[in-house]
C-alpha positions in Angstrom: -19.2 10.3 31.3 -17.3 10.3 34.6 -17.0 14.0 35.3 -14.4 13.2 38.0 -12.0 11.9 35.4 -8.8 14.2 35.6 -8.8 14.3 31.8 -12.3 15.7 31.5 -11.6 19.4 31.5 -7.9 19.4 30.7 -5.9 18.5 27.6 -5.5 14.7 27.1 -2.2 12.8 26.8 -2.5 13.1 23.0 -2.9 16.8 23.1 -6.5 17.4 22.2 -9.3 17.9 24.7 -12.4 15.8 24.7 -14.5 18.8 23.9 -12.4 19.6 20.8 -12.6 16.1 19.6 -16.3 15.7 19.9 -17.1 19.0 18.1 -16.2 21.9 20.2 -17.9 23.8 23.1 -21.5 22.7 23.5 -21.1 19.3 21.9 -20.8 17.4 25.1 -24.0 18.8 26.6 -26.0 19.0 23.3 -24.8 16.0 21.4 -23.6 12.4 21.9 -22.6 13.0 25.5 -26.2 12.8 26.6 -27.0 9.6 24.7 -27.8 6.2 26.2 -26.0 4.3 23.5 -23.3 2.1 25.1 -21.0 2.7 22.2 -21.3 6.4 22.6 -20.5 6.2 26.3 -17.5 4.0 25.5 -16.4 6.5 22.9 -16.6 9.4 25.4 -14.6 7.5 28.0 -11.9 6.5 25.5 -11.5 10.1 24.2 -11.7 12.0 27.5 -9.8 9.5 29.8 -6.6 8.4 28.1 -5.2 7.2 31.4 -8.0 4.7 31.7 -8.0 3.7 28.1 -5.9 0.5 28.4 -8.2 -0.9 31.1 -11.3 0.1 29.2 -10.1 -1.7 26.0 -9.2 -4.8 27.9 -12.8 -5.2 29.0 -14.2 -4.9 25.4 -15.5 -7.9 23.4 -15.1 -8.0 19.6 -18.6 -6.7 18.9 -18.1 -3.8 21.3 -14.9 -2.9 19.5 -16.6 -2.9 16.1 -19.4 -0.7 17.5 -16.8 1.8 18.9 -15.0 1.8 15.6 -18.2 2.7 13.8 -18.7 5.6 16.1 -15.1 6.8 15.8 -15.2 6.5 12.0 -18.3 8.6 11.9 -16.6 11.3 14.0 -13.6 11.1 11.7 -15.8 11.7 8.7 -17.4 14.8 10.3 -14.0 16.2 11.3 -12.7 15.7 7.8 -15.8 17.4 6.3 -15.3 20.3 8.6 -11.5 20.5 7.8 -10.5 19.6 11.4 -7.7 17.2 10.3 -5.8 17.3 13.6 -8.8 16.1 15.5 -9.4 13.4 12.8 -5.8 12.3 13.2 -6.2 11.9 17.0 -9.3 9.9 16.6 -7.6 7.7 14.0 -4.9 7.0 16.6 -7.5 6.0 19.2 -9.2 3.8 16.5 -5.9 1.9 16.0 -5.8 1.2 19.7 -9.4 -0.1 19.6 -8.6 -2.3 16.6 -5.8 -4.0 18.5 -4.2 -6.9 16.8 -7.3 -7.8 14.8 -6.5 -7.8 11.0 -10.1 -7.3 10.2 -10.5 -4.2 12.4 -7.1 -2.9 11.5 -8.0 -2.9 7.8 -10.8 -0.3 8.1 -8.8 1.9 10.4 -5.8 1.9 8.0 -7.9 2.7 5.0 -9.3 5.7 6.9 -5.8 6.7 7.9 -4.6 6.6 4.3 -7.5 8.8 3.3 -6.4 11.3 6.0 -2.8 11.2 4.7 -4.1 12.0 1.2 -6.1 15.0 2.5 -3.0 16.2 4.3 -1.1 16.2 1.0 1.2 13.4 2.3 1.0 11.4 -0.9 4.3 9.4 -0.4 3.2 8.4 3.1 -0.3 7.3 1.8 1.4 5.3 -1.0 3.7 3.6 1.5 0.9 2.7 3.8 -1.3 1.4 1.0 1.7 -0.7 -0.2 2.1 -2.3 3.2 -1.7 -3.0 3.4 -1.6 -4.6 0.0 1.3 -6.9 0.9 -0.6 -8.1 4.0 -3.8 -8.9 2.1 -2.8 -9.7 -1.5 -2.6 -13.5 -1.0 -5.2 -14.0 1.7 -7.7 -16.5 0.3 -10.3 -15.9 3.0 -10.9 -12.4 1.6 -10.1 -12.4 -2.2 -12.2 -9.2 -2.7 -9.8 -7.3 -0.5 -6.8 -8.2 -2.5 -8.5 -6.9 -5.7 -9.7 -3.8 -4.0 -6.3 -3.0 -2.7 -4.7 -3.6 -6.1 -7.1 -1.0 -7.5 -6.4 1.5 -4.7 -2.7 1.1 -4.8 -2.8 1.5 -8.6 -4.7 4.7 -8.3 -2.1 6.1 -5.8 0.8 5.0 -8.1 -0.9 6.7 -11.0 -1.3 9.9 -9.1 2.4 9.8 -8.2 3.5 9.4 -11.8 4.4 5.7 -11.6 2.2 4.8 -14.6 3.7 1.5 -15.6 3.5 0.1 -12.1 -0.1 1.4 -11.9 -0.9 -0.3 -15.2 0.4 -3.7 -13.9 -1.8 -3.4 -10.8 -4.9 -2.5 -12.7 -4.5 -5.5 -14.9 -3.9 -7.6 -11.8 -7.2 -6.3 -10.3 -9.1 -7.0 -13.6 -7.9 -10.6 -13.6 -8.9 -11.0 -9.9 -12.4 -9.6 -10.5 -12.7 -11.9 -13.5 -12.0 -15.0 -11.4 -14.5 -13.8 -8.8 -17.1 -13.2 -11.6 -17.6 -9.5 -10.7 -18.0 -7.9 -14.2 -18.7 -4.3 -13.1 -15.5 -4.2 -11.0 -13.6 -5.9 -13.8 -14.8 -3.1 -16.2 -13.7 -0.5 -13.7 -10.2 -2.0 -13.5 -10.0 -2.1 -17.3 -11.1 1.5 -17.5 -8.3 2.5 -15.1 -5.9 0.6 -17.3 -7.1 2.4 -20.4 -6.7 5.8 -18.7 -3.1 4.9 -17.9 -2.4 3.7 -21.4 -3.7 7.0 -22.7 -1.4 8.9 -20.4 1.5 6.8 -21.7 0.7 7.8 -25.2 -0.6 4.4 -26.2 -3.9 5.7 -27.6 -4.8 2.7 -29.8 -4.5 0.1 -27.0 -6.4 2.5 -24.7 -9.3 2.6 -27.1 -9.3 -1.2 -27.4 -9.3 -1.6 -23.6 -12.3 0.8 -23.4 -14.3 -1.3 -25.8 -13.4 -4.4 -23.8 -14.5 -2.7 -20.6 -17.9 -2.0 -22.1 -18.2 -5.6 -23.3 -17.0 -7.1 -20.0 -19.5 -5.4 -17.7 -19.5 -1.6 -18.2 -22.5 -1.5 -20.5 -25.7 -0.8 -18.8 -24.1 1.1 -15.9 -24.5 4.8 -16.5 -21.5 5.9 -14.5 -19.1 3.4 -16.2 -20.6 4.3 -19.7 -20.0 8.0 -19.0 -16.4 7.5 -17.8 -15.5 5.3 -20.8 -17.2 7.6 -23.3 -15.2 10.5 -22.0 -11.9 8.5 -22.2 -12.8 7.4 -25.8 -13.6 11.0 -26.8 -10.2 12.2 -25.5 -8.5 9.4 -27.4 -10.3 10.1 -30.7 -9.6 13.9 -30.4 -5.9 13.2 -29.8 -5.8 11.1 -33.0 -7.5 13.9 -34.9 -10.8 11.9 -35.4 -13.0 14.9 -34.5 -16.3 13.5 -35.7 -15.9 10.4 -33.4 -14.6 12.6 -30.6 -17.7 14.8 -30.8 -20.0 11.7 -30.8 -18.4 10.3 -27.6 -18.2 13.7 -25.9 -21.9 14.1 -26.5 -22.5 10.6 -25.0 -20.3 11.5 -22.0 -22.1 14.8 -21.4 -25.5 13.1 -21.4 -24.2 10.4 -19.1 -22.8 12.8 -16.5 -26.0 14.9 -16.8 -28.0 11.7 -15.9 -25.7 11.3 -12.9 -26.3 14.9 -11.9 -22.6 15.6 -12.1 -23.0 19.2 -13.2 -19.3 20.2 -13.0 -18.2 17.4 -15.3 -21.2 17.9 -17.7 -20.5 21.6 -17.9 -16.8 21.0 -18.7 -17.6 18.5 -21.5 -20.3 20.7 -23.1 -17.8 23.5 -23.0 -15.3 21.3 -24.8 -18.0 20.5 -27.5 -18.7 24.1 -28.0 -15.0 25.0 -28.2 -14.3 22.3 -30.8 -17.2 23.7 -32.9 -15.8 27.2 -32.7 -12.4 26.0 -33.7 -13.9 24.3 -36.7 -15.7 27.5 -37.7 -19.2 26.3 -36.7 -20.6 29.0 -34.4 -24.2 27.7 -35.0 -23.2 24.4 -33.4 -21.0 26.0 -30.8 -23.4 28.4 -29.0 -26.1 25.9 -28.0 -23.4 23.7 -26.3 -21.8 26.7 -24.7 -25.1 28.0 -23.5 -26.0 24.7 -21.9 -22.5 24.4 -20.3 -23.1 27.9 -18.8 -26.6 27.0 -17.5 -25.4 23.8 -15.9 -22.5 25.6 -14.3 -24.9 28.2 -13.0 -27.0 25.5 -11.4 -23.9 24.1 -9.7 -22.7 27.4 -8.4 -26.2 28.6 -7.3 -26.9 25.3 -5.5 -23.5 25.2 -3.7 -24.0 28.8 -2.5 -27.6 28.1 -1.4 -26.5 25.0 0.5 -23.8 26.9 2.3 -26.4 29.6 3.1 -28.7 27.1 4.7 -25.9 25.5 6.7 -24.8 28.9 8.0 -28.4 29.8 9.0 -28.9 26.4 10.6 -25.8 26.9 12.8 -26.9 30.4 13.8 -30.4 29.2 14.8 -28.9 26.2 16.7 -26.5 28.5 18.6 -29.4 30.9 19.4 -31.4 28.0 20.8 -34.0 27.9 18.1 -33.8 24.1 17.2 -36.9 23.9 15.0 -35.7 26.6 12.6 -32.3 25.1 12.6 -33.7 21.7 11.7 -35.5 23.2 8.6 -32.2 24.7 7.3 -30.1 21.7 8.1 -32.6 19.5 6.1 -32.5 22.0 3.2 -28.7 21.9 3.2 -28.8 18.0 3.1 -31.3 18.0 0.2 -29.2 20.5 -1.8 -25.8 18.9 -1.0 -26.9 15.4 -2.0 -28.4 16.7 -5.2 -25.0 18.4 -5.9 -23.0 15.3 -4.9 -21.2 17.4 -2.2 -20.7 14.8 0.5 -18.7 17.2 2.8 -21.6 19.6 3.0 -24.1 16.8 3.4 -22.1 15.3 6.3 -21.8 18.6 8.1 -25.6 19.2 7.8 -26.4 15.6 9.0 -24.1 16.1 11.9 -26.0 19.2 12.8 -29.3 17.2 12.8 -27.7 14.7 15.1 -26.6 17.4 17.5 -30.2 18.8 17.5 -31.6 15.4 18.4 -29.1 15.1 21.3 -28.2 11.6 20.0 -31.2 10.0 21.7 -32.9 8.7 18.6 -29.9 7.5 16.5 -26.2 7.2 16.8 -24.0 9.4 14.6 -23.3 6.6 12.1 -27.0 6.3 11.4 -27.4 10.1 11.1 -24.7 10.2 8.5 -26.7 7.8 6.4 -30.0 9.7 6.6 -31.8 9.9 3.2 -32.0 13.3 1.7 -35.3 15.2 1.8 -36.8 15.9 -1.6 -36.8 19.3 -3.3 -33.0 19.8 -3.8 -33.1 19.3 -7.6 -36.0 21.7 -8.0 -34.2 24.4 -6.0 -31.0 24.0 -7.9 -32.7 24.3 -11.2 -33.8 27.9 -10.4 -30.1 28.9 -10.9 -30.1 27.9 -14.5 -31.3 31.3 -15.8 -29.4 33.4 -13.4 -26.5 35.8 -14.1 -23.0 36.2 -12.6 -22.8 39.7 -11.3 -20.6 41.9 -9.0 -22.8 44.9 -8.4 -26.3 45.1 -6.9 -27.5 46.9 -10.0 -26.4 44.0 -12.2 -29.0 41.5 -11.3 -29.6 42.2 -7.6 -26.8 40.0 -6.3 -27.7 38.4 -2.9 -25.4 37.0 -0.3 -26.8 33.4 0.0 -25.0 32.5 -3.2 -22.1 35.0 -3.2 -19.0 32.8 -2.8 -16.3 33.9 -0.5 -13.9 32.5 2.1 -13.9 28.7 2.1 -16.9 28.8 -0.2 -14.7 29.8 -3.1 -14.3 27.2 -5.9 -10.8 26.0 -6.8 -8.8 28.9 -8.4 -8.7 27.1 -11.8 -12.5 27.3 -12.0 -12.6 31.0 -12.3 -10.5 31.5 -15.4 -12.3 28.5 -17.0 -15.7 30.2 -16.3 -14.4 33.5 -17.7 -13.3 31.7 -20.9 -16.6 29.9 -21.2 -18.5 33.3 -21.0 -16.1 34.8 -23.5 -16.5 32.0 -26.0 -20.3 32.0 -25.7 -20.4 35.8 -26.3 -18.2 35.3 -29.4 -20.4 32.6 -30.8 -23.6 34.6 -30.2 -22.0 37.6 -31.9 -20.9 35.5 -34.9 -24.5 34.2 -35.3 -26.0 37.7 -34.9 -27.9 36.6 -31.8 -28.8 38.9 -28.9 -27.5 38.8 -25.3 -23.8 38.8 -26.3 -23.2 42.0 -24.4 -24.9 40.7 -21.2 -22.7 37.6 -21.4 -19.6 40.0 -21.8 -20.7 41.8 -18.6 -20.8 38.5 -16.7 -17.4 37.7 -18.1 -16.0 41.0 -16.7 -17.6 40.3 -13.3 -15.9 36.9 -13.1 -12.6 38.4 -14.2 -12.9 41.1 -11.6 -13.6 38.4 -9.0 -10.7 36.4 -10.2 -8.3 39.2 -9.8 -9.5 40.1 -6.3 -11.4 37.2 -4.8 -11.3 38.2 -1.2 -12.8 41.6 -1.2 -16.0 42.1 0.8 -18.2 39.1 1.3 -20.6 40.2 -1.4 -17.8 40.7 -3.9 -17.8 37.1 -5.3 -20.1 36.5 -8.3 -22.9 34.0 -8.0 -25.8 33.4 -10.3 -29.0 35.0 -9.0 -32.4 33.7 -9.6 -34.6 35.6 -12.0 
């Protein structure tokens, strides 16, 4: 980087300093600023020297622009994972300048900008931007996949905004496009989306028929699609009062999401199975499902807290100048986060590994694709038999998996967890089985946390290993 550039130490024309954009104090001397990658050097110049940006862009060939956009997108991903949405917005603006008038390059930048709008809660703006993008590409014969993809994405945004009938039309359009392109899996995904909208519109019978068609047309044999469709069919059967069929499909969905390591979804479905059994007066069938739902939920909470613990330790060691210890904890965080399906945590840890390497060995886009080290699943599994507690005397609560601050789960998770514990204790008591009082104590701990979640850092319950 040209240290004589007048923008180097001051705020840029777009209001964010180069240091802030590239990760805060220390990033320029520890991270990508010291790399020999031409794309990295071009990125630094574009960010820190806005007055020279136009001249720099004029000298770039198409391949150089693509390389720079890959770097910019990687930094956008990191900033979004860190919650630095202002910095992400600025980099998206620079990305638009790099893309220029190339429709091919503009497409990727605009998709990233729409994602940013969604994270900002600007749903109407995201919908308008996606609609414009769809109109540009819907009839382009050179890239038919793009028209189908955009029909799906626009349908999803319309569905979220409550415009169900318009969404249904687009999902059917996407299904027809994928059929013409002989892409059965994507066709099945479009049909599944259509079935979900039909269910929301109260058209349960047609929704079930479309689910069956989705399985026949390409969904069968794909665990993720089979799990999604099974859950949709379970919901439909339950709404129709066909509880035996609903239970069958809920069980299929729970096993599918378990195979996908989607612990949050598996726990919710098993809770539903247990709750339905309780409502039917079958506590002997209820408690095993509720117990499994709780154990899977414990794994998720324990693993999430442990991953955050390793990330915090890694950042502390990096700041203290102990890179080898930091690397161990960053790798542990990646392993746990990937096993949990937590892409934001994995991105932050991979970014930390890139900073430690000084960017000499790989560019940031390559670091964000690093495979996860093994061992994450085994570590998470230790949380299965833990307990939720609030006092040191109730299970020796430890800070690595105490959730507080930004580590808190969404507020709706806490009452759901308390209800799960309450229903499990009830089913155990009805069956005359032990441990119902211990479960009640955990319920009280969660309720106390729910009513006052931001007390001291150790106040939040987290399952401890036993």
